[in-house]
N, C-alpha and C positions, 0 to 999 in steps of 0.2 A: 251287806252288799246291796240289798234292796234299797236302803236309805241312800246309798251312793248313786243309785240309778233313779232317784227321785221319789221313791215311795217309803213311807214310814209306817204304813199300816197294812194289814192283810187285805182289807177291802180295796185299797188302792192297787195293790199288786195284782189282785184278781181282775180288776177292770183293765189294767194295762196288759196283762197276759192275754186275756180274751180279745182285746183290740189287736194285739200283735198277731194272733192266730188269723183273724179276719184279713188283715193286711197280707199275711203270708200267702193265703189262698189266692188273693188278687194279684200277687207278684208273679206267680208261676207263668200264666199265659203271656204277661207283658215281657218277662225276661226272655222267654222262648222266641216271641215275635221279634224282639229287638235284636236277638242273636241272628235270626234269619236276615234281618235288614242289613246287618253289618257283614254278612257273609261268613259267619263262623258257626261252630257246632252249638246246639242248644245248651249243653253243660257250661260253655264259656259264658253265656249270658246268665245262667243260674248261679254259677260261682261268683260272678260279679255282683249279682243281687245280694247274695249272702255276705260276701266280704265287705263290700261298700256299705251295705245296710248296717252291719254290725259295728264297724269301726267309726262310721260317721255318727251313729247313735251315741257311741261312747265319747268320742273326742270332739264332735261338732258343737256348734254354738246355739242350736235350736232344739231343745227337748220336744219330742213328739213329732218331729219331721222325719219322713221316711226317705231314704236314699236307695238307689239301685241302678241297674242298667236302664238307660233312657233312649228314646228315639232321637232326641236332639243330638246326642253324642254319637249314636249309631250311624247316622247318615254321613258324618264326617269320616268315619272309619272305612267306609265302603271301598274307596279307591286305594287306600293304603293296603288293605287286605288283598284286594284283587291284583295289585301290581307287585307287592313284595311278600305277601304271606302273613300268617297269623303271628309268627314270632316277632315280626317288626311291630305289630300292633301291641303286643305285650311290652316291648321296649318303649313304645310311644306312651303307653299308659303310665309306666314308671316315671318317665320324664314329665308327663302331665302333672302327676302328683307333686313332684319336686317344685314345679313352677307355681302350683297353687299354694304350697307351703310358704314359698318365698313371698307370694302376694299377701298372705296373711301376716307374715313377719314384718312386711313393709307397711302394714295397716292400710292396705288398699281397699279393704271391704267397705270402708266408709264412702267410697265413690258411688255406691249404689244410691246414696241420698240424692244425687243429681237427676235421678230418673223422675220425670214429672208424673203427676197423677194420671193424665190422659194416656201416657205410655203404659202405666200400670194397668189401667182398665183395658187397654188394647191387648196387653199381654195375657190377662186373665181370660178375656173373651176369645182371643185367638187360640189359646191353649185348650179351652173348653171345646172349641170346634175341632181341633186336632184330635183330642181324646175321642170325640164322637166319631170322626171319620175313621179312626184306627179300629173301632169296633165293627165297622162294616165288613171287614175282611172275614169276620166270623160267620157272615151270612153266605159264605161260599163253601162248597164241598169239593173235595178232591176226587177226581175221576181215576179209573184204573190206569189210564195212560199218563198220569201225572199232571194233567191240566186241571183247571178249576172252573166251576160254573155256579151261578147263583141258585140258591134254594128256591123251590117253587112247590106249589101244591100243599099236601099234608105236612111235609117236613118243615116248610116255612111257617105254616099255621101253628104247629107244635112249638117251634122255636120262639115265635112271637108270644105265644101264650105263656110259656115258661118265663120269658123276660118280664111280661106284665105281672105275673104272680110274684116274681122276685121283687119288683119295684113296689108292689102293693104291700108286701110284708115289711119292707124297709120303712115305708111311710106310716103304716098302721100300728106296728108292734110297739113303738115307743109310747103310744097312748095307753097301752095295757101294762107294760113292764119295761124297766130299764136294766134288769139284772143281766141280760145277755145283749151284746151289740146286735142291733137289728140286721145289719149286713151279714153277720155270721149266721144268725138264725135263718135268714132267707136262703143262704147258700146250703145250709144243712137240710132244710125242709125240701127245697127243690131237688137236691141230690137224692134224698131218701125216696121222694116221689118217683123220680126217674128210674132209680134202681129197683124199687119195690114193684112198680108196675111194668118194668122192662120196656120202658118207652124208648123208641129208636130215635135218638137225637145226637147231635155232635157233642163230643166230650173233649176234655183236656188231652186225653191220650191220642186224639186224632191229629193234634199239632205235632207232637213228638214224644218220645219216651224221656222221662225226667230222671230215670234211674242212674245212679252214679255213686262214686266213692268220695272220700274226703279230698278236698283240693290239695295238691302236692306242691311243695316249694320247687320252683323251677326258674332258673336264671334264663332269660330270653336268649335263644340260640341265634345271635346275630354277631357279625364281626364288630369288635370294639374299636372302631376307627372313625375318622372324620367324615367319611362318606356316609356311614350309617347315621351319624348325628345329623348330617344335612338332609337325610331322607325323613327322619322322624321329627326333627325340630319344628317344621311348619305345622305338622299335624298336632304335635303336643301343645303348641301355643293356642291353636284354634280350639282343641278339646278343653284346655284349661279355661279359656275365656267362656266358652259355651257352658261348661259345667258350673263355673262360679256365678255367671249371670243368672242361670236358671235357679241355682241354689239360693242365691241372695234374694231374688225376687220371690221365690217360694217362702223363704224365711219371713220376708215382710208381710206376705199374705197371711201366714199362720200367726204372726204377731197381731195383726188386725183382728183375726177371728178369736183368738184366745185372750186378747187384752193384756198380753205380756210382751216382753222385749227380748229377742234373741241377740246374740253377739256375732256380728258379721265377720270380724277378723278371725275369731276362733273357728267359725264355720269354714273359712278359707283353709285354715290349717287342718281341720278335721277332714275335709274333703280331700286335701292333699295327702294326708296319711293313708286314707282309705284307698285312693287310687295307686299310690306307690306300692303298698302291700299287695293289692289286687293284681298288679302287673307281674309280681313275682309268684303268684299262685294260679296263673292261667285264667284270669278274668279279663273281661273286655272294658272294665272301668265303668264309671257312672257318676251320677250326681243326684240332687234332690228330685223327687217325683211328686208333682203336685197332686195327681189323682190319688195315689196311695196315701199321701200325707193328709188329704182331706178325709179319706175313709178312716184313717187312724184318729184324727181329731173328732170327727163326728161319732166315732164309736167309743169315745171317752179316753183315748190315749193321748195324754198331754206330757208324759214323762219320758225319760230316756229308756226306761224299762220296756216300753211298748216297741220301740225300734229294735232293741236287743232281742226281745221275744220273737218278733217277726223274722229276724235273720236266723235265729236258732230253729224256729219251726220250719223255715224253708230248707235248712240243711237236713233236718230230720225227714222231711218229705223225700229229699234226694236219696238219703241213706236207707230209710226203713219203710216209707209209706207211699212209694211211687205208684203201686198198683191201685191204692185207694184214691189218691189224688187224680190219677188219670181217668177215673170214672166220674169225676165232677162234671156236670153238664156245662158247656160253654155258655148256655143261655143264662145261667145263674150269675156267672161272672160278668157277662155283658150287661145284665140288668143292674148289677152293682155300679158298673162304670157309667151307665146312663143316668143313674141317680147322681153320681159325682158330676157329670156334665151339667145337669140342671142346677145343682148347687154351686158350681163353679162360675157359670156364666153370670155376669153382672147385668141382670135384666133391667136394673134401674138406669143403666147407661142408655138404654133405648128411649126411656121417658125424658131424659134430660138433654137429648141431642139438639133440640131446638131452643134450649135455654142456656147453653154454654156458648162461649165464643166459637165462631165458625172454625177458626184454626185449631182449637182444641178438639172439636168434633172430627175434623179432618185427620188429626194425628191419631185419635182413637181408632178410627176405621182403618187408617193406613197400617198401624202396628198390628191390628188383628189380621189384616190381609197378608202382610209379609210373614207373620208367624205361621199362617196356614200354608203359604206357597213356598217359603224358603225354610228358615229356622228361627228359633227364638233369639239367638244372639244377634243375628242380622236385624231382626225386627226391632229389638231394643236400641241398637246402635242407630238405625235409621230414625226411630222415633225421637231419640235424644237430639240428634243432629237437626232434624226438622224443627223441633221445639226451640232449639237454640237460635236457629236462623229466624224463626218467627219472632222470638223475643228481641233479637237484635234489630229486626226490621221495625217492630213497633216502637222501640225506644229511640231508634234513629229519627223518628218523626217528632219526638218530644223536644228536640233542641230548638231553642229560640233565644232572642236577645232583646233587651230593652235598653235603648240609648238615651243619654241626657248629658248636659254639660254641668260640671260642678263649679264651686265658687272660685276656683283657680283657673277656670277656662279650659280645663282638660275634659276630653270626651270620655265618659264612663259607659262601658257596655256591661250590663248585668246579664250574665249568661245563665240560662236555665236548662237543666237537663244534662245527662251524662255525655262526656266527650270521649268517644271511642271509635273504632274502625268503621262502624256503621253510620256515624253521624258527622264524620269529618268533612264530607263534601258539602253538606248543608251548612256546617259551621263556617267554612271558607267563604260561602256566598253571602254571609250576613254582614260583611265589612266592606268599607270603601276607603282605602288608605289615601287616595288622592284628595278626597274632599274633607278628611278629618283634620282637626288641629294638630299642633306639634306634639302634644302629649296625649296619649291614649291609655286608658286604664281598663284592663279586662278583669271584671269582678267575678270571682269564682265561688262566692258564698253559697250559691244555689246550684253549683255544678261540681263535677268531679273529673279529673284526668284519669282515665282508666288504663290505657295501654300505649304501646309504642307509636301506633298510628296517631293518637292524640298528641303525643310529644312532637312528632314530625309536623303535624298541622299547626301547632303553636309556633314552631320554629319557622315554618314557611310564612306564616302570617307576619311574624316579626321581621323577616327578611323583606317582605313587601313594604312595611312601614319604614325600614331603614333606607330602602331605595328611594322612598318618597321624602327622605330627610326628616323622619319623625321617629319617636321612641314609643315602644310598647311596654307597659308595666303589667305585671300579674299580681293581683291582690286577693287576699283572703283565701289562699290555697289551704286545703286541709293538710294536716301533718302527713297523711299517706300520699297525697298528690305531690307535696313538696319533696318528700323522700324519693318519689318516682322520678321527678325532674332532676334532683341532685344526682341520682344514680346514673342518669344519662348525661351528666356534665362532661365526662371525658369525650363523648362524641361531639358535643357542642364545641369544646375547646379545639378539637381537631379541625372543625369547620372554621373556627376563628383564625387558626393558623393559615388556612388556605385562603381565607377572605377576611382581612382585618376589620372590615366594616360590618361584619355579620355578628350580631349578638342579641341576646334576650335579656332585658332588665327585669329582675324579679324583686318586687317590693315585698319583703317579708313582714307584712303588717299584721297585728293581732286582730 
């Protein structure tokens, strides 16, 4: 069994299990907090962290990556829960999983390759800021009337001191020993210090009770009709997209850190299985968690066993050890997450801002900002669109032509640069049909016909030459460009029927 989960030795299993324990401790406050964000009970978030974490670790495509309830998906759920109730959320989570399984079966995971590097840097930096901002809520204390106020005085000093101690242990312990993950050691030392000295500080139990039983199989109590489908379908698509984007980007990040390669399409299927099952067991669904994944990798958890262990430890906390876990000081967990923030943020991106193209620097900052103020999926989509528009704009300026007369008296135009929607306007301005000789050759040896806009531009240019009583020839088209024009032949034939004088001469020369 251990071999199937990635370990073939006792030492490997020990490292993976200890890393999983560290992750499980960090999962508790995150799951509870995201449940509150979504407007559901804490156990709904904890069950999601257990079920999604377990199944994604077993069936997913990236060993060592941790999944669970996430803020990116929680914010999408808010209005659904508020307007229709938690049962509709469970139904939406089931449908989310089915959509993700379909995406994996259609091998759509490879689309993550189109995400440019500046977008990846912006995603990482933005997520580091989001993780940091999420920790600030723990600097507030709940008053008897239910409101919150910021810590001050001795309570703030104690909280900051415990955070600093946690971070110091995490940084210094690896220099002495690597037998125990430094994050786990820091949590244990700070917890024993607080309990032993009876220090008055905020604990996990101040968030909510995590005590509960085993998750029970439960078919969502919603009407099985088209109206219900129309309610949950938009949310399911958004949740599926957000979950897959965050999971696949996290997969790429862990790939870079570990020097190994995950399987994107399998991860889509694994996330889908996890969410489908979770929806039937009263969980809020989830996806990959970059913070906990980095804790796991930095603690030595690179195999599937660490993810499975984290999920099982979390379940054991819910069933048997809620009293102990609720005594863990929040300062220790905040300190762990602050270390994650420092390790996640790409500090090198600040040094290279004045050395990379300005549009790449703009995309990097834009994606970081959109990640912080909206959500990850929106940030990635915006970043890819802006990068694509910049790419199109830059390549549109590369189109140019060199004209000369050949030995037969024909005017030859050597086209340089891609012909596509962004460059067709400049392309049309390069020619003067009225002053050219009767035969004009458009040389495509250094150019490519890319899209339908390019075909229309060639047809329009040919029409201008026909009206001037001249003929346009296309020469040295690549096989791909020739195939593209031939596929559009039916459209050209229709135009010829409407206007017998209209045609394009294609010289298929080697």
